[in-house]
PDB file of N, CA, C and O in Angstrom:
ATOM      1  N   MET A   1       1.821  -6.989   0.423  1.00  0.00           N
ATOM      2  CA  MET A   1       2.902  -6.725  -0.500  1.00  0.00           C
ATOM      3  C   MET A   1       4.179  -6.534   0.307  1.00  0.00           C
ATOM      4  O   MET A   1       4.198  -5.795   1.292  1.00  0.00           O
ATOM      5  N   ASN A   2       5.214  -7.186  -0.105  1.00  0.00           N
ATOM      6  CA  ASN A   2       6.507  -7.118   0.558  1.00  0.00           C
ATOM      7  C   ASN A   2       7.087  -5.715   0.458  1.00  0.00           C
ATOM      8  O   ASN A   2       7.285  -5.199  -0.642  1.00  0.00           O
ATOM      9  N   GLY A   3       7.363  -5.090   1.612  1.00  0.00           N
ATOM     10  CA  GLY A   3       7.878  -3.728   1.641  1.00  0.00           C
ATOM     11  C   GLY A   3       9.221  -3.556   0.959  1.00  0.00           C
ATOM     12  O   GLY A   3       9.571  -2.448   0.553  1.00  0.00           O
ATOM     13  N   GLN A   4       9.979  -4.637   0.827  1.00  0.00           N
ATOM     14  CA  GLN A   4      11.284  -4.548   0.167  1.00  0.00           C
ATOM     15  C   GLN A   4      11.153  -4.217  -1.316  1.00  0.00           C
ATOM     16  O   GLN A   4      12.120  -3.767  -1.931  1.00  0.00           O
ATOM     17  N   LYS A   5       9.993  -4.428  -1.893  1.00  0.00           N
ATOM     18  CA  LYS A   5       9.776  -4.128  -3.306  1.00  0.00           C
ATOM     19  C   LYS A   5       9.836  -2.630  -3.594  1.00  0.00           C
ATOM     20  O   LYS A   5       9.958  -2.228  -4.751  1.00  0.00           O
ATOM     21  N   PHE A   6       9.754  -1.815  -2.571  1.00  0.00           N
ATOM     22  CA  PHE A   6       9.735  -0.367  -2.753  1.00  0.00           C
ATOM     23  C   PHE A   6      11.129   0.243  -2.768  1.00  0.00           C
ATOM     24  O   PHE A   6      11.285   1.430  -3.053  1.00  0.00           O
ATOM     25  N   PHE A   7      12.140  -0.557  -2.464  1.00  0.00           N
ATOM     26  CA  PHE A   7      13.513  -0.062  -2.330  1.00  0.00           C
ATOM     27  C   PHE A   7      14.433  -0.718  -3.347  1.00  0.00           C
ATOM     28  O   PHE A   7      14.230  -1.870  -3.731  1.00  0.00           O
ATOM     29  N   ASN A   8      15.445   0.025  -3.778  1.00  0.00           N
ATOM     30  CA  ASN A   8      16.415  -0.532  -4.713  1.00  0.00           C
ATOM     31  C   ASN A   8      17.486  -1.318  -3.960  1.00  0.00           C
ATOM     32  O   ASN A   8      17.409  -1.459  -2.740  1.00  0.00           O
ATOM     33  N   THR A   9      18.481  -1.828  -4.679  1.00  0.00           N
ATOM     34  CA  THR A   9      19.509  -2.666  -4.056  1.00  0.00           C
ATOM     35  C   THR A   9      20.384  -1.897  -3.077  1.00  0.00           C
ATOM     36  O   THR A   9      21.042  -2.507  -2.235  1.00  0.00           O
ATOM     37  N   GLN A  10      20.404  -0.571  -3.170  1.00  0.00           N
ATOM     38  CA  GLN A  10      21.161   0.255  -2.221  1.00  0.00           C
ATOM     39  C   GLN A  10      20.346   0.602  -0.979  1.00  0.00           C
ATOM     40  O   GLN A  10      20.842   1.277  -0.076  1.00  0.00           O
ATOM     41  N   GLY A  11      19.101   0.143  -0.934  1.00  0.00           N
ATOM     42  CA  GLY A  11      18.245   0.421   0.206  1.00  0.00           C
ATOM     43  C   GLY A  11      17.543   1.761   0.127  1.00  0.00           C
ATOM     44  O   GLY A  11      16.957   2.210   1.113  1.00  0.00           O
ATOM     45  N   LEU A  12      17.592   2.415  -1.038  1.00  0.00           N
ATOM     46  CA  LEU A  12      16.925   3.699  -1.247  1.00  0.00           C
ATOM     47  C   LEU A  12      15.583   3.466  -1.926  1.00  0.00           C
ATOM     48  O   LEU A  12      15.369   2.461  -2.604  1.00  0.00           O
ATOM     49  N   TRP A  13      14.681   4.432  -1.724  1.00  0.00           N
ATOM     50  CA  TRP A  13      13.378   4.333  -2.365  1.00  0.00           C
ATOM     51  C   TRP A  13      13.559   4.255  -3.872  1.00  0.00           C
ATOM     52  O   TRP A  13      14.395   4.958  -4.441  1.00  0.00           O
ATOM     53  N   LYS A  14      12.766   3.390  -4.524  1.00  0.00           N
ATOM     54  CA  LYS A  14      12.782   3.331  -5.980  1.00  0.00           C
ATOM     55  C   LYS A  14      12.247   4.645  -6.537  1.00  0.00           C
ATOM     56  O   LYS A  14      11.551   5.388  -5.844  1.00  0.00           O
ATOM     57  N   GLY A  15      12.574   4.918  -7.771  1.00  0.00           N
ATOM     58  CA  GLY A  15      12.114   6.139  -8.423  1.00  0.00           C
ATOM     59  C   GLY A  15      10.623   6.100  -8.715  1.00  0.00           C
ATOM     60  O   GLY A  15       9.995   5.042  -8.696  1.00  0.00           O
ATOM     61  N   LYS A  16      10.079   7.262  -8.982  1.00  0.00           N
ATOM     62  CA  LYS A  16       8.649   7.412  -9.245  1.00  0.00           C
ATOM     63  C   LYS A  16       8.182   6.472 -10.355  1.00  0.00           C
ATOM     64  O   LYS A  16       7.145   5.822 -10.220  1.00  0.00           O
ATOM     65  N   ARG A  17       8.941   6.396 -11.453  1.00  0.00           N
ATOM     66  CA  ARG A  17       8.539   5.561 -12.595  1.00  0.00           C
ATOM     67  C   ARG A  17       8.518   4.076 -12.214  1.00  0.00           C
ATOM     68  O   ARG A  17       7.605   3.347 -12.601  1.00  0.00           O
ATOM     69  N   GLU A  18       9.519   3.635 -11.461  1.00  0.00           N
ATOM     70  CA  GLU A  18       9.552   2.235 -11.026  1.00  0.00           C
ATOM     71  C   GLU A  18       8.357   1.906 -10.130  1.00  0.00           C
ATOM     72  O   GLU A  18       7.757   0.838 -10.247  1.00  0.00           O
ATOM     73  N   LEU A  19       8.025   2.828  -9.244  1.00  0.00           N
ATOM     74  CA  LEU A  19       6.875   2.609  -8.368  1.00  0.00           C
ATOM     75  C   LEU A  19       5.571   2.620  -9.163  1.00  0.00           C
ATOM     76  O   LEU A  19       4.666   1.836  -8.878  1.00  0.00           O
ATOM     77  N   GLN A  20       5.469   3.498 -10.152  1.00  0.00           N
ATOM     78  CA  GLN A  20       4.276   3.523 -10.995  1.00  0.00           C
ATOM     79  C   GLN A  20       4.133   2.203 -11.743  1.00  0.00           C
ATOM     80  O   GLN A  20       3.025   1.682 -11.873  1.00  0.00           O
ATOM     81  N   ASP A  21       5.246   1.656 -12.236  1.00  0.00           N
ATOM     82  CA  ASP A  21       5.204   0.356 -12.915  1.00  0.00           C
ATOM     83  C   ASP A  21       4.773  -0.749 -11.950  1.00  0.00           C
ATOM     84  O   ASP A  21       3.975  -1.614 -12.309  1.00  0.00           O
ATOM     85  N   LEU A  22       5.297  -0.718 -10.739  1.00  0.00           N
ATOM     86  CA  LEU A  22       4.957  -1.715  -9.731  1.00  0.00           C
ATOM     87  C   LEU A  22       3.457  -1.707  -9.426  1.00  0.00           C
ATOM     88  O   LEU A  22       2.843  -2.762  -9.272  1.00  0.00           O
ATOM     89  N   PHE A  23       2.882  -0.525  -9.343  1.00  0.00           N
ATOM     90  CA  PHE A  23       1.475  -0.386  -8.980  1.00  0.00           C
ATOM     91  C   PHE A  23       0.546  -0.277 -10.186  1.00  0.00           C
ATOM     92  O   PHE A  23      -0.642  -0.008 -10.011  1.00  0.00           O
ATOM     93  N   SER A  24       1.043  -0.474 -11.386  1.00  0.00           N
ATOM     94  CA  SER A  24       0.212  -0.301 -12.580  1.00  0.00           C
ATOM     95  C   SER A  24      -1.062  -1.151 -12.572  1.00  0.00           C
ATOM     96  O   SER A  24      -2.068  -0.705 -13.125  1.00  0.00           O
ATOM     97  N   PRO A  25      -1.076  -2.354 -11.974  1.00  0.00           N
ATOM     98  CA  PRO A  25      -2.349  -3.087 -11.922  1.00  0.00           C
ATOM     99  C   PRO A  25      -3.437  -2.378 -11.103  1.00  0.00           C
ATOM    100  O   PRO A  25      -4.610  -2.744 -11.179  1.00  0.00           O
ATOM    101  N   LEU A  26      -3.053  -1.380 -10.333  1.00  0.00           N
ATOM    102  CA  LEU A  26      -4.008  -0.686  -9.467  1.00  0.00           C
ATOM    103  C   LEU A  26      -4.503   0.627 -10.058  1.00  0.00           C
ATOM    104  O   LEU A  26      -5.220   1.367  -9.385  1.00  0.00           O
ATOM    105  N   ASN A  27      -4.140   0.929 -11.286  1.00  0.00           N
ATOM    106  CA  ASN A  27      -4.463   2.234 -11.876  1.00  0.00           C
ATOM    107  C   ASN A  27      -5.952   2.548 -11.915  1.00  0.00           C
ATOM    108  O   ASN A  27      -6.327   3.719 -11.955  1.00  0.00           O
ATOM    109  N   GLU A  28      -6.804   1.538 -11.906  1.00  0.00           N
ATOM    110  CA  GLU A  28      -8.248   1.767 -11.949  1.00  0.00           C
ATOM    111  C   GLU A  28      -8.800   2.240 -10.606  1.00  0.00           C
ATOM    112  O   GLU A  28      -9.904   2.782 -10.544  1.00  0.00           O
ATOM    113  N   MET A  29      -8.051   2.043  -9.551  1.00  0.00           N
ATOM    114  CA  MET A  29      -8.538   2.375  -8.216  1.00  0.00           C
ATOM    115  C   MET A  29      -8.249   3.840  -7.890  1.00  0.00           C
ATOM    116  O   MET A  29      -7.199   4.368  -8.257  1.00  0.00           O
ATOM    117  N   GLU A  30      -9.171   4.483  -7.210  1.00  0.00           N
ATOM    118  CA  GLU A  30      -9.029   5.901  -6.891  1.00  0.00           C
ATOM    119  C   GLU A  30      -8.514   6.162  -5.487  1.00  0.00           C
ATOM    120  O   GLU A  30      -7.875   7.185  -5.239  1.00  0.00           O
ATOM    121  N   SER A  31      -8.786   5.247  -4.570  1.00  0.00           N
ATOM    122  CA  SER A  31      -8.356   5.472  -3.196  1.00  0.00           C
ATOM    123  C   SER A  31      -7.922   4.149  -2.567  1.00  0.00           C
ATOM    124  O   SER A  31      -8.320   3.067  -2.997  1.00  0.00           O
ATOM    125  N   PHE A  32      -7.099   4.279  -1.541  1.00  0.00           N
ATOM    126  CA  PHE A  32      -6.552   3.105  -0.874  1.00  0.00           C
ATOM    127  C   PHE A  32      -6.563   3.316   0.633  1.00  0.00           C
ATOM    128  O   PHE A  32      -6.353   4.421   1.132  1.00  0.00           O
ATOM    129  N   ILE A  33      -6.812   2.232   1.329  1.00  0.00           N
ATOM    130  CA  ILE A  33      -6.589   2.180   2.769  1.00  0.00           C
ATOM    131  C   ILE A  33      -5.620   1.028   2.961  1.00  0.00           C
ATOM    132  O   ILE A  33      -5.949  -0.120   2.661  1.00  0.00           O
ATOM    133  N   VAL A  34      -4.440   1.324   3.455  1.00  0.00           N
ATOM    134  CA  VAL A  34      -3.438   0.281   3.659  1.00  0.00           C
ATOM    135  C   VAL A  34      -3.339  -0.033   5.142  1.00  0.00           C
ATOM    136  O   VAL A  34      -3.609   0.818   5.989  1.00  0.00           O
ATOM    137  N   TYR A  35      -2.952  -1.256   5.443  1.00  0.00           N
ATOM    138  CA  TYR A  35      -2.926  -1.696   6.830  1.00  0.00           C
ATOM    139  C   TYR A  35      -1.897  -2.804   7.006  1.00  0.00           C
ATOM    140  O   TYR A  35      -1.400  -3.366   6.030  1.00  0.00           O
ATOM    141  N   CYS A  36      -1.594  -3.100   8.218  1.00  0.00           N
ATOM    142  CA  CYS A  36      -0.777  -4.241   8.614  1.00  0.00           C
ATOM    143  C   CYS A  36      -1.008  -4.437  10.100  1.00  0.00           C
ATOM    144  O   CYS A  36      -2.022  -3.987  10.634  1.00  0.00           O
ATOM    145  N   GLY A  37      -0.091  -5.097  10.768  1.00  0.00           N
ATOM    146  CA  GLY A  37      -0.282  -5.361  12.184  1.00  0.00           C
ATOM    147  C   GLY A  37      -0.145  -4.126  13.050  1.00  0.00           C
ATOM    148  O   GLY A  37      -0.913  -3.945  13.994  1.00  0.00           O
ATOM    149  N   SER A  38       0.837  -3.260  12.740  1.00  0.00           N
ATOM    150  CA  SER A  38       1.089  -2.107  13.609  1.00  0.00           C
ATOM    151  C   SER A  38       1.379  -0.815  12.862  1.00  0.00           C
ATOM    152  O   SER A  38       1.617   0.209  13.502  1.00  0.00           O
ATOM    153  N   GLY A  39       1.369  -0.821  11.561  1.00  0.00           N
ATOM    154  CA  GLY A  39       1.674   0.378  10.781  1.00  0.00           C
ATOM    155  C   GLY A  39       3.108   0.438  10.301  1.00  0.00           C
ATOM    156  O   GLY A  39       3.454   1.300   9.493  1.00  0.00           O
ATOM    157  N   VAL A  40       3.950  -0.464  10.786  1.00  0.00           N
ATOM    158  CA  VAL A  40       5.364  -0.430  10.406  1.00  0.00           C
ATOM    159  C   VAL A  40       5.557  -0.855   8.962  1.00  0.00           C
ATOM    160  O   VAL A  40       6.290  -0.197   8.224  1.00  0.00           O
ATOM    161  N   THR A  41       4.922  -1.934   8.539  1.00  0.00           N
ATOM    162  CA  THR A  41       5.088  -2.367   7.156  1.00  0.00           C
ATOM    163  C   THR A  41       4.117  -1.675   6.209  1.00  0.00           C
ATOM    164  O   THR A  41       4.384  -1.596   5.010  1.00  0.00           O
ATOM    165  N   ALA A  42       3.012  -1.180   6.712  1.00  0.00           N
ATOM    166  CA  ALA A  42       2.064  -0.472   5.856  1.00  0.00           C
ATOM    167  C   ALA A  42       2.547   0.938   5.528  1.00  0.00           C
ATOM    168  O   ALA A  42       2.190   1.482   4.483  1.00  0.00           O
ATOM    169  N   ALA A  43       3.342   1.527   6.393  1.00  0.00           N
ATOM    170  CA  ALA A  43       3.819   2.891   6.156  1.00  0.00           C
ATOM    171  C   ALA A  43       4.618   3.015   4.860  1.00  0.00           C
ATOM    172  O   ALA A  43       4.359   3.947   4.099  1.00  0.00           O
ATOM    173  N   PRO A  44       5.581   2.128   4.561  1.00  0.00           N
ATOM    174  CA  PRO A  44       6.284   2.230   3.285  1.00  0.00           C
ATOM    175  C   PRO A  44       5.362   2.046   2.084  1.00  0.00           C
ATOM    176  O   PRO A  44       5.572   2.662   1.039  1.00  0.00           O
ATOM    177  N   LEU A  45       4.341   1.197   2.230  1.00  0.00           N
ATOM    178  CA  LEU A  45       3.370   1.033   1.148  1.00  0.00           C
ATOM    179  C   LEU A  45       2.622   2.335   0.911  1.00  0.00           C
ATOM    180  O   LEU A  45       2.461   2.745  -0.239  1.00  0.00           O
ATOM    181  N   ALA A  46       2.162   2.992   1.966  1.00  0.00           N
ATOM    182  CA  ALA A  46       1.436   4.252   1.832  1.00  0.00           C
ATOM    183  C   ALA A  46       2.309   5.315   1.173  1.00  0.00           C
ATOM    184  O   ALA A  46       1.854   6.025   0.277  1.00  0.00           O
ATOM    185  N   VAL A  47       3.546   5.425   1.608  1.00  0.00           N
ATOM    186  CA  VAL A  47       4.461   6.415   1.018  1.00  0.00           C
ATOM    187  C   VAL A  47       4.718   6.090  -0.450  1.00  0.00           C
ATOM    188  O   VAL A  47       4.737   6.992  -1.287  1.00  0.00           O
ATOM    189  N   SER A  48       4.913   4.822  -0.768  1.00  0.00           N
ATOM    190  CA  SER A  48       5.193   4.425  -2.151  1.00  0.00           C
ATOM    191  C   SER A  48       4.010   4.707  -3.067  1.00  0.00           C
ATOM    192  O   SER A  48       4.195   5.162  -4.196  1.00  0.00           O
ATOM    193  N   LEU A  49       2.806   4.443  -2.595  1.00  0.00           N
ATOM    194  CA  LEU A  49       1.616   4.759  -3.396  1.00  0.00           C
ATOM    195  C   LEU A  49       1.502   6.259  -3.655  1.00  0.00           C
ATOM    196  O   LEU A  49       1.178   6.680  -4.765  1.00  0.00           O
ATOM    197  N   ARG A  50       1.766   7.055  -2.631  1.00  0.00           N
ATOM    198  CA  ARG A  50       1.722   8.515  -2.808  1.00  0.00           C
ATOM    199  C   ARG A  50       2.780   8.968  -3.810  1.00  0.00           C
ATOM    200  O   ARG A  50       2.512   9.808  -4.669  1.00  0.00           O
ATOM    201  N   GLU A  51       3.973   8.411  -3.695  1.00  0.00           N
ATOM    202  CA  GLU A  51       5.059   8.765  -4.612  1.00  0.00           C
ATOM    203  C   GLU A  51       4.721   8.370  -6.047  1.00  0.00           C
ATOM    204  O   GLU A  51       5.172   9.016  -6.992  1.00  0.00           O
ATOM    205  N   ALA A  52       3.929   7.312  -6.211  1.00  0.00           N
ATOM    206  CA  ALA A  52       3.519   6.855  -7.540  1.00  0.00           C
ATOM    207  C   ALA A  52       2.294   7.605  -8.052  1.00  0.00           C
ATOM    208  O   ALA A  52       1.674   7.184  -9.028  1.00  0.00           O
ATOM    209  N   ASN A  53       1.942   8.708  -7.403  1.00  0.00           N
ATOM    210  CA  ASN A  53       0.849   9.602  -7.815  1.00  0.00           C
ATOM    211  C   ASN A  53      -0.555   9.084  -7.527  1.00  0.00           C
ATOM    212  O   ASN A  53      -1.501   9.444  -8.227  1.00  0.00           O
ATOM    213  N   PHE A  54      -0.700   8.251  -6.515  1.00  0.00           N
ATOM    214  CA  PHE A  54      -2.023   7.885  -6.034  1.00  0.00           C
ATOM    215  C   PHE A  54      -2.320   8.821  -4.863  1.00  0.00           C
ATOM    216  O   PHE A  54      -1.780   8.622  -3.775  1.00  0.00           O
ATOM    217  N   PRO A  55      -3.166   9.837  -5.059  1.00  0.00           N
ATOM    218  CA  PRO A  55      -3.327  10.876  -4.038  1.00  0.00           C
ATOM    219  C   PRO A  55      -4.168  10.470  -2.830  1.00  0.00           C
ATOM    220  O   PRO A  55      -3.990  11.035  -1.751  1.00  0.00           O
ATOM    221  N   GLU A  56      -5.071   9.514  -2.977  1.00  0.00           N
ATOM    222  CA  GLU A  56      -5.971   9.146  -1.885  1.00  0.00           C
ATOM    223  C   GLU A  56      -5.471   7.879  -1.198  1.00  0.00           C
ATOM    224  O   GLU A  56      -5.951   6.781  -1.482  1.00  0.00           O
ATOM    225  N   VAL A  57      -4.520   8.034  -0.306  1.00  0.00           N
ATOM    226  CA  VAL A  57      -3.945   6.903   0.422  1.00  0.00           C
ATOM    227  C   VAL A  57      -4.062   7.186   1.914  1.00  0.00           C
ATOM    228  O   VAL A  57      -3.633   8.233   2.398  1.00  0.00           O
ATOM    229  N   LYS A  58      -4.647   6.241   2.629  1.00  0.00           N
ATOM    230  CA  LYS A  58      -4.787   6.377   4.079  1.00  0.00           C
ATOM    231  C   LYS A  58      -4.174   5.160   4.750  1.00  0.00           C
ATOM    232  O   LYS A  58      -4.247   4.049   4.225  1.00  0.00           O
ATOM    233  N   LEU A  59      -3.578   5.371   5.898  1.00  0.00           N
ATOM    234  CA  LEU A  59      -2.987   4.301   6.686  1.00  0.00           C
ATOM    235  C   LEU A  59      -3.932   3.963   7.832  1.00  0.00           C
ATOM    236  O   LEU A  59      -4.213   4.804   8.686  1.00  0.00           O
ATOM    237  N   TYR A  60      -4.415   2.738   7.843  1.00  0.00           N
ATOM    238  CA  TYR A  60      -5.312   2.284   8.908  1.00  0.00           C
ATOM    239  C   TYR A  60      -4.479   1.534   9.943  1.00  0.00           C
ATOM    240  O   TYR A  60      -4.016   0.423   9.683  1.00  0.00           O
ATOM    241  N   VAL A  61      -4.292   2.124  11.085  1.00  0.00           N
ATOM    242  CA  VAL A  61      -3.424   1.534  12.104  1.00  0.00           C
ATOM    243  C   VAL A  61      -4.142   0.498  12.971  1.00  0.00           C
ATOM    244  O   VAL A  61      -3.518  -0.111  13.841  1.00  0.00           O
ATOM    245  N   GLY A  62      -5.428   0.291  12.751  1.00  0.00           N
ATOM    246  CA  GLY A  62      -6.179  -0.663  13.552  1.00  0.00           C
ATOM    247  C   GLY A  62      -5.863  -2.117  13.262  1.00  0.00           C
ATOM    248  O   GLY A  62      -6.216  -2.986  14.058  1.00  0.00           O
ATOM    249  N   SER A  63      -5.223  -2.404  12.173  1.00  0.00           N
ATOM    250  CA  SER A  63      -4.801  -3.725  11.728  1.00  0.00           C
ATOM    251  C   SER A  63      -5.953  -4.491  11.088  1.00  0.00           C
ATOM    252  O   SER A  63      -7.124  -4.128  11.202  1.00  0.00           O
ATOM    253  N   TRP A  64      -5.569  -5.554  10.418  1.00  0.00           N
ATOM    254  CA  TRP A  64      -6.536  -6.396   9.721  1.00  0.00           C
ATOM    255  C   TRP A  64      -7.560  -6.983  10.687  1.00  0.00           C
ATOM    256  O   TRP A  64      -8.754  -6.997  10.390  1.00  0.00           O
ATOM    257  N   SER A  65      -7.111  -7.457  11.817  1.00  0.00           N
ATOM    258  CA  SER A  65      -8.035  -8.101  12.758  1.00  0.00           C
ATOM    259  C   SER A  65      -9.091  -7.118  13.266  1.00  0.00           C
ATOM    260  O   SER A  65     -10.232  -7.516  13.501  1.00  0.00           O
ATOM    261  N   ASP A  66      -8.739  -5.863  13.437  1.00  0.00           N
ATOM    262  CA  ASP A  66      -9.713  -4.853  13.849  1.00  0.00           C
ATOM    263  C   ASP A  66     -10.687  -4.558  12.717  1.00  0.00           C
ATOM    264  O   ASP A  66     -11.894  -4.472  12.945  1.00  0.00           O
ATOM    265  N   TRP A  67     -10.173  -4.402  11.493  1.00  0.00           N
ATOM    266  CA  TRP A  67     -11.010  -4.055  10.345  1.00  0.00           C
ATOM    267  C   TRP A  67     -12.085  -5.110  10.088  1.00  0.00           C
ATOM    268  O   TRP A  67     -13.251  -4.771   9.886  1.00  0.00           O
ATOM    269  N   ILE A  68     -11.698  -6.382  10.095  1.00  0.00           N
ATOM    270  CA  ILE A  68     -12.669  -7.424   9.756  1.00  0.00           C
ATOM    271  C   ILE A  68     -13.631  -7.729  10.896  1.00  0.00           C
ATOM    272  O   ILE A  68     -14.575  -8.498  10.716  1.00  0.00           O
ATOM    273  N   SER A  69     -13.407  -7.143  12.056  1.00  0.00           N
ATOM    274  CA  SER A  69     -14.338  -7.372  13.160  1.00  0.00           C
ATOM    275  C   SER A  69     -15.664  -6.640  12.944  1.00  0.00           C
ATOM    276  O   SER A  69     -16.632  -6.893  13.661  1.00  0.00           O
ATOM    277  N   ASN A  70     -15.717  -5.742  11.969  1.00  0.00           N
ATOM    278  CA  ASN A  70     -16.939  -5.009  11.644  1.00  0.00           C
ATOM    279  C   ASN A  70     -17.413  -5.466  10.269  1.00  0.00           C
ATOM    280  O   ASN A  70     -16.739  -5.208   9.272  1.00  0.00           O
ATOM    281  N   ASP A  71     -18.550  -6.133  10.197  1.00  0.00           N
ATOM    282  CA  ASP A  71     -19.078  -6.676   8.940  1.00  0.00           C
ATOM    283  C   ASP A  71     -19.384  -5.604   7.894  1.00  0.00           C
ATOM    284  O   ASP A  71     -19.513  -5.923   6.712  1.00  0.00           O
ATOM    285  N   ARG A  72     -19.500  -4.362   8.297  1.00  0.00           N
ATOM    286  CA  ARG A  72     -19.810  -3.282   7.346  1.00  0.00           C
ATOM    287  C   ARG A  72     -18.583  -2.803   6.576  1.00  0.00           C
ATOM    288  O   ARG A  72     -18.721  -2.094   5.580  1.00  0.00           O
ATOM    289  N   ASN A  73     -17.400  -3.175   7.015  1.00  0.00           N
ATOM    290  CA  ASN A  73     -16.168  -2.731   6.348  1.00  0.00           C
ATOM    291  C   ASN A  73     -15.930  -3.539   5.066  1.00  0.00           C
ATOM    292  O   ASN A  73     -15.958  -4.769   5.101  1.00  0.00           O
ATOM    293  N   PRO A  74     -15.696  -2.859   3.934  1.00  0.00           N
ATOM    294  CA  PRO A  74     -15.439  -3.576   2.686  1.00  0.00           C
ATOM    295  C   PRO A  74     -14.073  -4.240   2.705  1.00  0.00           C
ATOM    296  O   PRO A  74     -13.139  -3.764   3.349  1.00  0.00           O
ATOM    297  N   VAL A  75     -13.978  -5.351   1.985  1.00  0.00           N
ATOM    298  CA  VAL A  75     -12.706  -6.071   1.862  1.00  0.00           C
ATOM    299  C   VAL A  75     -12.464  -6.357   0.381  1.00  0.00           C
ATOM    300  O   VAL A  75     -13.296  -6.981  -0.278  1.00  0.00           O
ATOM    301  N   HIS A  76     -11.329  -5.902  -0.138  1.00  0.00           N
ATOM    302  CA  HIS A  76     -10.900  -6.170  -1.506  1.00  0.00           C
ATOM    303  C   HIS A  76      -9.507  -6.768  -1.430  1.00  0.00           C
ATOM    304  O   HIS A  76      -8.594  -6.146  -0.887  1.00  0.00           O
ATOM    305  N   VAL A  77      -9.335  -7.945  -1.959  1.00  0.00           N
ATOM    306  CA  VAL A  77      -8.042  -8.612  -1.913  1.00  0.00           C
ATOM    307  C   VAL A  77      -7.301  -8.315  -3.211  1.00  0.00           C
ATOM    308  O   VAL A  77      -7.812  -8.570  -4.301  1.00  0.00           O
ATOM    309  N   ILE A  78      -6.085  -7.771  -3.084  1.00  0.00           N
ATOM    310  CA  ILE A  78      -5.251  -7.462  -4.236  1.00  0.00           C
ATOM    311  C   ILE A  78      -4.078  -8.436  -4.204  1.00  0.00           C
ATOM    312  O   ILE A  78      -3.318  -8.447  -3.236  1.00  0.00           O
ATOM    313  N   PRO A  79      -3.916  -9.256  -5.246  1.00  0.00           N
ATOM    314  CA  PRO A  79      -2.811 -10.220  -5.229  1.00  0.00           C
ATOM    315  C   PRO A  79      -1.463  -9.519  -5.179  1.00  0.00           C
ATOM    316  O   PRO A  79      -1.301  -8.405  -5.677  1.00  0.00           O
ATOM    317  N   ASP A  80      -0.515 -10.187  -4.575  1.00  0.00           N
ATOM    318  CA  ASP A  80       0.845  -9.650  -4.466  1.00  0.00           C
ATOM    319  C   ASP A  80       1.399  -9.403  -5.868  1.00  0.00           C
ATOM    320  O   ASP A  80       1.371 -10.289  -6.721  1.00  0.00           O
ATOM    321  N   ALA A  81       1.901  -8.196  -6.094  1.00  0.00           N
ATOM    322  CA  ALA A  81       2.445  -7.841  -7.418  1.00  0.00           C
ATOM    323  C   ALA A  81       3.814  -8.435  -7.614  1.00  0.00           C
ATOM    324  O   ALA A  81       4.425  -8.243  -8.665  1.00  0.00           O
TER     325      ALA A  81
END
């Protein structure tokens, strides 16, 4: 998910309601592990999910390539909102 979606045109974080609307397709999910290459782009996603009242959000700094190297790790693909 493009990190720019979390910010308004002034470069400030979107409000709680806007973030809740953005993440509304995920309302059925109880917990999240977000990741990227180094944590730089995943960090705004983690903060935005928390701000939208998703309490179980973890940042996995190992990156996608590390995660998929273990066959026991679950993978769920969420289309870009």
